[in-house]
C-alpha positions, 0 to 999 in steps of 0.5 A: 573247615577244609583248611583244618582237616588238610593241615592236621595231616601234619602231626606237628601243625595239628597240635598248634592248630588244636591249641589256637582259635579258628583263623579267617582270612579278610579281603580289603578294597583299598589296596593302595592304602594297605600297601602305603601302610605296609611300607610305613610299618617296615622295621617298626614295632606294631605299636609305632607303626599304628601311631604312624598310620594314624597320623598319616590318616589325620593328615587327610581329615581321618579318611583314607586318602586318594593316591593324588592327594598323597602325591600332593602332600609335601614331602616335609609333611610326610616326613613330619609324621615320622617317615624316613626320606626313603619311606616318603619316596616309597609311599609316593611311588605306590601312589604314582603306580596306582594312578599310572597302572592301577592295583584295585582289588579287582584287577589284581583278583584276575592275577596269579599270586606270582603275577601279582608278585612281579607286577607290584615289585616293580615299584621301588620300595616294594619287595617280595615279602611285602607283596606276600603279606598283601596276597594274604591280608588284603587279597585273602589268598589262601595258598601263600608261603612267606619263606623269607619271614623271620618269624616263619623261619624261627617257628619252623626251626623250633617246630621241626628241629631245622638247621639253619646254618646252610642258608640254601639248604634251610630254604630248600627245607622250608619249601619242601615242608611247606608244599605238603601244606598247599593249597592252604599255605597261608593258614599254616603261616597264621598258625606258625605266627600265632604259636611263635607269639604265644597266641590263642 
């Protein structure tokens, strides 16, 4: 696998790769639902997020809803599955954007990473980090580095003995280090998360 050979040039990262199982990226077709699920899961544990998303799907007889169905769902009904007022609004914003402008995988596949980020962060409630996760886990893009992700930052502080007291300088160091991993920065993130979480 090309990404393994390339990333293994980084001696510290090589140790993480050798200790881990191979990583692969998947693509998803339903981008609207992926984005809704991402918003629902923000600031929640994976366990709680899974419960809320399951309740969401149950509102629509166990099937992924169409954007219009989400818009037609009363605010209180979405509040009832455990979403905050803000998250209900954001989920509806995503459905509205899908209907008005479109975010199907085929359309997004023609855009660069930065273009996808600029396009989708127009939606109120969708930030850069959320779109970076979408690029990695829904569009299967191989060269995304989530510089603001807390897990990535913690892993890189430990692995490269970085000092994060000066936020601007710290960010520059992260970007400089990650530039060496291009064009496979997504895989580097996967290995860093896996290592931080003590996984295989």
